[in-house]
C-alpha positions in Angstrom: 45.6 141.2 37.0 42.3 142.1 38.8 42.4 144.1 41.9 39.5 144.5 44.5 37.2 147.5 43.9 36.5 147.9 47.6 38.6 147.1 50.9 37.7 143.8 52.7 36.8 144.3 56.2 39.0 143.0 59.0 36.2 140.7 60.0 36.2 139.1 56.6 39.9 138.8 56.5 40.0 137.2 60.0 37.3 134.7 58.9 39.5 133.6 56.1 42.5 133.2 58.4 40.7 131.0 61.1 42.4 127.8 59.8 46.0 129.3 59.2 47.6 128.2 62.3 50.6 126.0 63.1 49.9 122.7 64.7 52.3 120.4 66.5 53.0 117.2 64.7 51.2 114.1 66.1 53.5 111.7 68.0 53.2 107.9 68.4 54.9 105.7 70.9 56.7 102.7 69.4 55.4 99.6 70.9 58.8 97.9 70.8 61.1 100.6 71.9 58.8 102.9 73.9 60.3 106.0 72.0 58.2 108.9 70.6 58.3 109.5 66.9 56.2 111.3 64.2 53.4 109.1 62.9 53.8 107.0 59.7 57.6 107.8 59.7 60.5 105.4 60.3 62.8 106.5 63.2 66.0 105.7 64.8 66.5 104.3 68.2 70.0 103.4 69.5 71.4 103.4 66.0 68.8 101.1 64.5 66.0 102.1 62.2 62.3 101.0 63.1 59.1 101.3 61.4 55.8 99.9 62.7 57.6 98.3 65.7 59.8 96.3 63.5 63.6 96.6 63.0 64.4 97.6 59.5 68.1 98.3 59.6 70.8 97.4 62.1 74.1 99.2 62.8 76.1 96.9 60.7 74.1 97.3 57.6 
């Protein structure tokens, strides 16, 4: 496997790493329940499953 001939400078390394950072997930507020949830994901609220403001599953199902 090829190896670099010369050492890369710390500036060059840091320029490469500028986009490597952890970001908090974007949260949305459900219009029906008012609860916070990750975007584009179904979420439970009081035992019922909601997606895009609509109830998908109830407790009995």
